[in-house]
N, C-alpha and C positions, 0 to 999 in steps of 0.2 A: 750536667750535660743531658740534653733531651734527645729523643729519637736516635738512640745509639745504633739500632739495626739499620736505619736508613742512612746514617752517617757512614757506616762500614760499607754498605752496598755502593754508595756514591763514590767513596774513596777508591774502591776496587775498579769501578768503571772508569774513573778519571785516570787512574794510574796506568791501566793497560792501553790507553790511547797513546799512539806514537807521538813523540815530541823530540826536542833537541837532545834530551838525556838518553832517549832510546837510540837515536842516531849515533851519538858518541860511544855508547856502550857497545853497539854493534860493530862500529869501526875498530875499536880497540880490542874487542874479543877476537876479531878476525885477523888483525895485524900482530897483536902481541900474544894472544892466547887467553886462556881462562884467567890467568893472574891479572892481565891488563884489564879485562872486563870487570873483575871484582874490585880492583883498585879504582876504576871509574865509578862504580856504584858507591864506594865509600866516599869518594869526593863529592858526588851528587847528594848523598845523604847528609854530609857535613854542611853543604849549602842549604839544604832543607831545614836543618836544625837551627842554623843562623837566622833564616827567615822566620822560623817559629818564635825564637826569642825576640826577634825584632818586632814581630806582630804583638807579642805579649807586652812589651814595654812601650809600644806605641811608635816605634821608629818607622814602621811600615806606613802608618797614617801620615807621617811627615812626608815620606816619599811620594805617596799618592797625591797629597794636597799641594806639594811643591812641584810645579811644572819644570822648574830648572833642574832640581835633583833627579826627578823622574827621567828627564831627557838625557842627562849625563849617564845614568845607569843604562838606559835603553840603548844609546848609541855605542857605549862600550861593549855591551853584550852583543849587539848586532854586528859590530866590526869583528869581534872575536869569533862568532859563529861563521861569518863569511871567510875569515882567515883559515879556520879549520877546514871549511868546504873547499877552498882553493887549494890548500895544502894536500887534501885527500885526492883531488883531481890531478894535481901535479905529480903525485906519487904514481899515478897510473903509467906515466911515461917510463919510469924505471921498471915498473912491473912488467910491461910488455917486452922489455929488453932482456928479461931473465929467461934462461933457457930451460931450466928444470925446476920442478916444484921444491925439491930439497934445498936448493940454493936460495930459492925465494924465501923459504921459512927461516933459513939461517940469517940472511941479510935483514929480514924483518925484525927478528929477535934482537939483533945487534943494534938496529937503528932506533928502536923504541924501548922505553923502560916503564916500569910500574909507576915511578914518580911522575912521569909525564902524563900517564893515564889518570892518575889521581888529580893532577892539576887541571886537566881538561874537563873532567867531570865536575870539579868544584867550581871552576870559573864559569862554565856554561850555565850552571844553576844559579850561582850567587849574583851574576850580572844580569839576570833576567828579571826585570821589575814586575813582569806579569805574575811571577810567583808571589811577590808581596801583595799584589792586588788580589790574587786568588785567596790568600789566607784571610785578607780583610773582608772579602765578600762571601766566602764559603763558610768559614768557621762560625761566624755569628749566627747563622741560621740554626745552629744546633745547641745554642746556649740560651738559658733563661737570663735575660738582661737585667732582671731585678736584683740579682745577687752579685757577688764578686766573680769576675770573669777570668781572673788570672789563672787559677788552677785548671778550669775546663779548657781554656785556650791552649795551655801548655800540654795537657793530656792529649787533646786532639791532634796537635802538631806532632807529638812524639808517635802517636798511633799511625798517623799518615806516613811519617818517615819510615817506621818499622814495616808497614805494608809495602811501601815502595821498595825497600831493601829486599824483602822476601820475593817480590815479583821479579826484580831484576836478577837476583841470584838464580832463580829458576830459569830465567831467560838466557843468562850467560851460560849456564850449564847445558841448556838445550843447544845453543849455538856451538858449544865446544864438542858436544856429542856428534854433531853432524859436520864438524869442521873439515873432515876429509873431503866431503863434497863441496863445502863452502870455500875451501882453500884451493880448489882447482883453478888454474890460471884464468880460464874463461869465466868461471863463476865469480871469482874474486874481482875480476875487472868490472863485471856488470854491477856487483854489489857495491864496490867502492865508488864507481861512477855515480850510481843512484844516491849513495850516502852523501857524497860530496855535493851533489846538486841539491839534495834535501836540506843540508846544512846551510848552504847559501840562501835557499828559499826561506828557511826559518829566520836567518839573519835579516833579510830584506823585510820580511813580515814584521819582525820585531821593530825595525827601524821606522816602519810606517805606522806603528801602533800609537794611538793618541792617548794622552793622559786625560782622565775624566775628573 
């Protein structure tokens, strides 16, 4: 692997940019709590590891080259993101009808569980073909193509996943610390409304993404 320092800097910059994973982690941290946020991170990182291994063995290359396979993954991911966005916006109806914050927290904890958070994080990541494209276009820039690329690709994918996990753990704990403010009915309504809209936006953007 070459340009290790540049690789790490680029990883950090790319990871902190908000995306579908950030939106899902935000939603689940606010609705389920710290446990839900952490389970979402685990799900997202499992998806990243699968994309890493897929890139290493060449499956990602097949996805990128096959317009049919790319389209299937793209639309599945787009529909799922839109579904989560609509579900989040729909939940605002129930949120507005709740009379006190304590009841809101109790109902929320009963309605959602960590398994659902893990599934949402995993499916959001694994059904996004842009992640496969990212690994194929980003990682090769830091590898000397004259030698065996298996180990360098695997190492970079694991490093990227680890950095992603560290960033989101910090992000979830930060949200949890300010949850008293974030969980106020008015604040929560605004946040969930924005999150739902962003998720739908990401879904539409993904659906319009063209295979190259």
